N, C-alpha and C positions, 0 to 999 in steps of 0.2 A: 178702813185699811189694818191687816191683818198686822200682828206682830212679829216682824223679822229681825234676825241678828242685825245689829246695827255696827256701823263702821266706827271702831272705838279705838284710837290709837293710843289711849293709856289702858294700863289694867287697873284693877279696882284698888291695889296696893298702892300704885302711883298716883290716883286721884286722892287718896288719904294722904298721900305725902306730900303733893300738892296743897292742898289743903290745910293740913297742919303750917305748913310753912310760912302760908298765907296768913293764918293769925297769931302767927309769931311775928311777923313783920308790923302787923296793925299794933301789937301789945309792946315788941320793945323799940321798934324804929319809929312806928306813928306816922302821921300825917299833917300836913301844914293847912293851917285852915285861919285864914288872915281877915276873920270878919265877926264881931262879936256876937250877932246874933246866931251863927254857925256856932260858935266856941259855947256859946249856953245852951245849945241844944243839946249838945252833946255833954256838956257838965249834969244837963240833968238826969241824963240816963246813965250816969256816974262814970264817966269816962275821966281818965286823969289826963288834965289840961296842965302844959308848962308852957307858958308865953301863948305863942302861936300853934303848938307842937299839940297835937290831940294822939292819947294812947289809949287804944281801945281794947281790954280784956277779952279775952275769947266768951266768958260768960254773958258778957254785954251783947255781944256781933250774934251770939247765938239767941237770946232773947227778943233781940230786937228785928233781925232778919225772918226771924218764924214768924212774924206776925205778916209777912208780906202775901197775898194769895197766889197760890199753886195754879191757879187758872187766871187769864186773862181775857177776854172778849173784847175785840175789838170790831164794831159794826161798820157795813155798808150802810149806804143809803136804801141800797136793796139788799134786803136780809139775805139772799142769795151768798152774797159776798161776805157775810161773817165770819170772822176769824177768830178760833178757839184756841187759845196758844196755852196747851198743858202736855205733859208727856211726852211724845214723841211725835206729837201732830205736824206737820210739814206745810208752811205757807213761804212762798217765794214772790218777790216783787222787786219793784226799782227802788234808787238810793241814791244818795248823792246831793252835792249841793254844787254840780259843775257851773262854771263861768261860763263856759263856749257851748255853741251847738254846731254841729254839721249841717251848714244849710240844705235844708230839702231840694231846693230847685240847682244850688252851683257846687252843693259838696264841697264847699270851704268853710274852714273853723269861722266863728263869726260872734259877738258877745250874745249870750241866751237874752230871749224877751220874754214879756207875758204870755205874749201870744203862745210862744214855746211851751208854758207850762201848760195853756189850757188844750192846745193840740197834741203835746205827751199824753195829756190824761183822757182825750178821747182816741187815741191810739191804744193805749193802754185797755179803757174800758173792750175794746174789741179783740182783746188779745187773748186767749181761753186759758194760756197758762201763766199769766202774771195776775198774781193774785190780791194785790193793793195797790195804792199809788203814793208812794213816799217821794214827796216833791224834790225831782230830780236835778232843777238847774235855777240857778238864783237870777230871777229877772234884773238886766241891769239898765231897763229904760224907765225905772220906777224910784222916787226917791226912798232912801233907808227907811223913814218915819211911814211909810204908806206900803211899804212892799209887801209884810206880811197878810194884812186885809185882803190886798190884791192877790197874791198867790193862790190864797185858799178859795177865794170865789171863784178865780178860774177854775180852779180845780174842781170846787162841787158843780157847776154847772155843766161840767164836761166828763164826769165818770160818778159812776153808783159805787166803786170800791173804796174801802177805805182809804181815809187821806190820812196821812203823818208827816210830821215837816218840824223844823226849830224854829225860833223866832227871837225876834231882837230886843229882848227886855221885856221888861213888865208890862209896859203899854202894848207891845206885839203880840203878848201871852194875851191881855186881858181883851183888846179886839176880836182877835182870834177866834178866842172862846164864846163871844157876844155873837160874833158871826154865825159860828158852829150852832149855838141856840137858836138863832133866828132862822137857821136850814131847819132843825131838826124840831121847831112847833113850840121851844122854851126851854127854858134851863133844865128842868126835871126829865123834860124828854132826850134832852143831851145826856145826863147822867144816867139815864135809863138805858139805853142806846149811843156810847161813844161813837160819833163819827170822825171825830179827829183825835189825833193822840201826838205826843211832841216828845221829839230827842233832845237830850240836853248832853252836850260833851263838856260837864262840869268839872273834869278832873285834867289837870295840866300834868302827865306824866313827867317826872315821877312823883307821886304819892303828893300832888298839891290841887288843892280844890279853887277853881275859880271863883271867886265870889257872885259875882253880878250871875253868872249860869246857874250857880246854884240856887240862890236868890229864886230865880225863873222857875226852878225846877218844884223848890218848896210851895211858891204861891199855888202852882200846879196842881200838886198833889193836894192841896189843900181845897182846892175846886172841884175835887173828886176828877180830875182828866188823867187818862192813862198818860205814863211817863214812860221812855227809856233812858236809862241810865248809860249814859256810850264813854266809853273808854278805848283808846288805840294806841297803845304805848307801841313803839318800834324796836324791834330786838336789833342791840348794838347801838343805839342812840337813846332813847329814851326809857328803855328797858334792858336786862341782861341778855348779853348775845344769845343765850342759851334758848331754845325754846322752852324748855321746862322752866327757867327762869324768868322768862315773859308772863309765863303761866300764872305763876305765884302772884308778879306783881299783880298781874290783870286782875285776880283773881281777889287780892286784899283791895284794889281801891274799889272794885265792883261792891264788896261785901260792905266797907265802911259806907258808900254810896246809900246802898239799898236800908241799911240801918239808919242811916241820918235820916230818910224820908217817911222811915216807920216811927220813930219818935217825933216828927213832925205831925204825921196823919197816919195814927194805925192802922193797918189794913189796905193801905193806899194802892192802886194796881200799878204794879210797876214791874219793867222788864230789866235782866240781867244782861244790860249791852257790852258784851264782850268782842271786841273786834281787834283782837291781836295783830300785828302784823310786822313786817320787816323792813328794815331798811338797806337803801345801796350803800355799802361802806366806803365807797370810792367818792359821792356825792354828799351822802346824807339824805337823799331824798326817800319819798315814801315807796313802798313797792307792794302791790298788792296780786302779781301774778305768779310767784313761785309756787312750786308745789308744799313747800312747806306752811304757806298760808294757809289752804284746805285742811292743813291736819291740826294747825291751832285753832280752826273754828269748832272742828270736829273735838277737839279734847275739851272747849270751853263749853261745848255743849252737855258733855258728862259731868264737869263740874257744876254746873247748873244745874243738871238732873239730881245732884248729891244732895244741894240745897230743895230740891223742890221749886225751884224757881223755872218760869218761863224763859227763853232765852232769845234773845234779840243778836243777830251775828251778822255776817258778810259772805259773800260768794260772787264769781263772776267779774271779778274786776281782771285789769289786763294793764299791760305797761303798752301795748299796741296803739296805733296812732289811726288805725283804719280797722276793718270789718275783713281781716287777712287770716292767714293760718295763724299765726300767732294768737289773735285774739281768740279763734276757736279753741285751740287746745288748751290755753290758761282759764280760760270761761268754763271749760266743760269738766276740767279737771276739780274746779275748787266747789263747783255746784254740784256735781256728784258727790263729793267729800260731803260737804254741809248736808245734802239733804240724805245720804245714807246714814249720817250720824243722828238723824231724827231731831235736827234743829227747828224750832218752834215758827220763827222771824224770820227769813233770810233776806234781807236788803241789799243792793246793787247788784241783783242777780241779771238786771235785765238793761242795756242801753249803755252800759259805761265804757270808755274808751280813757287812755292816757293817762291812768293810774288817778282816775274821777275827776279830772279837769274838763272833761267833754264828754258829750252825750252825742248818740246818734240814732236820727231814725229808723234807718234799717238797721241799726243792731238789736234793736227793741224786738224787731219780726225775727232775726237771726236769733236771739235769745230765746225767743219764747219758744221756739223747737227746742233748743238746747236743755231749757226745762221742761218743756213735755218728755224729753226722752229721760232725762233724771227721773222724774216723777215715776214714770213708767216703770223704771229698775224698781224704784222704792215699795212699788204696790206687790213683786216679786210675782212667782208662779201660782196660780190658782188651781190646787187639786182639788177636785170633790166627784161625786157620782156623773156627771155630765162632763167636766173637762179631762176626766180619764180617757174618754172617749171609746169605750168597748161598744156601745150601739153603732156608732159612727164607721168603727174598724168592719163590726158584723155587715154592717148595710152596704158597703163598698167591696169588702171580699179581696182575696188575692187578685192582683193585676189591677184593679180598678185606679180609680183617681178621685181625690176629694175634693175636687173644685165647686161642685156643685150640690154638695152634701148639706145636710139640714144644719147640721152644727157648723163648718164654716160659712154658712148664710148667718144664723143667728150668733156667732159669737166673734165675727172679724174684726168688728171693732173695738170690742172690749180686750181682748186678745193680744192684737198687735198695734204700735203706734204707726202712724201713717204721717210720715213727715210731710205738710203740707209746703214745705219750701225746696227739700233735698231734692235731687235729680236723680231717678231711677230708671232711667231709660238706659239704650244702649248705647252706645257710642255713637252708631250711624244716625239713629233719631234724635240724639242731642246736636250731632252737627246739623242734620236736616232743620231742627229749629233754629238756628243760626248760634250753637256754641254757647246758651246763656252762661253769664258770669253770676253766681249766687249773690255777691252783694247788689249787684244790679237788679237781679231779681226782688231781692229784697226790700230795695228803696223803692221799686215800682209795686210791691204790693201796700207799703206804707203809702204812697200817694193815693192810691187804692182806697184804702180805709178811710184814710181824709176826705177822700172826693165823696163820699158815698155815706158815710156813717151819720146816723143820725145822734145829734146831739142830745143829750139826757136834759138838761135844762132844769129849773127848780119850779114847786110848784108856785103860779102866780102870788099867791099869797105871803110865802114868803121872799119871793122877790121884792114885791111892795115893799116891805118891811125892811129886807138890807137897803131900797134904795133911799128910805126916808131915813134910817140911820148911817150909812157909810157913804151916801151920794158923793159928797164933797170929797171922799177921800178916794173913790174909786176911778181908776186911770182910764182917760180918753182913749189911750191907744188900746185899748182889748175891748171888742162888742161882747156881748154876753151871748151866752149860746141861743140860736133861734129854733130848735127843736122842739120847742115845748116841754111842759111839767110831764113827771112821769104820771 
């Protein structure tokens, strides 16, 4: 992809001002860390500790954060799906931990099930503009102490794209890492090609570390697992009302966390997980649909690039409850803003409704199209000897047409984005076809994909090892892939 002018809501001077303000917050206000192991790690790095308050001088932050790699590679089981997170490389995919799913048959919201994780992974496997599978819903039909190994087993057996998600404590992390190693062919194979990465929402905004999740993050980086440090302060409730103030706090929280991971495991692969957001000041609830949400994500990408850190952020959220006009315009704006900002790993970009509470099978199909359009915009206009079209213009000459010209035939698929779902027929043609509704067409398309798609499955040897190790923990409500190994 050629280098294009980026969407940058902040000037270089404003990036510098926010960065310096965040460093002052860390040195003068500090963060709360009510855990002796965490305090000891910060003390080892020459932070000033007063009780449970950690004050980080700018020199300490600079030294530690600079140890973090500027590039993180997240791998798919199929190398075609590897994600190289650096610079302005853009990758878009799923996200969330939704509790509810719009049922594929009834359209009604119901509790998420383990089978939904598998079915959504298979759907994503077959949607070309969704690049990774971040576990989008938390299955509520599996006991909490078994949910992590089950949801990742369901994901691995139904997609060859990179898998990401959270875990419920240290046991869940260790089980999930062991599962990933069994799928990969051993711990060293996993370390060489990490097919699973983890999110840790370790910060309770404002500026307070959550000890249990922080311990999970520290264990993950010590085990060479890629980690996202995710913080999502809400302007007006858990961060200052102003967008700039929210960015200052977000940046400070992330620099403190990335510094901690590098103190514990220098060079550990971590992502700058900025998801600054807004709150409904009448209710205090989270908002992901406003235009300012996309502006915040783009600005966060600028802050991450200033430190040469790969960024994980968000787009494609909406307060809409169904696949309606509101969902369309809210999603399209933030997706385009984040993509054109050069964000590396944009989650929540497919499938989400109702401020992350609900996912919809039909919405994944619709969002696949929105993502395709945004990615096309990011590619820009190719200008070279061929695309300038001089030979084509000579061939056709005055008064001709270009429908059957060689350039049209050779460049059609590369030059123009053809929406697989959007309706470009005339009104009479559309009426003759029964005036189909786009959401209904998307639902039908989701059913078609799930009805015909080959399930990727796991190699037989890996399946046997997983059954031997985790058989008693695997849920009887879920049947693994029947499609066989790759």
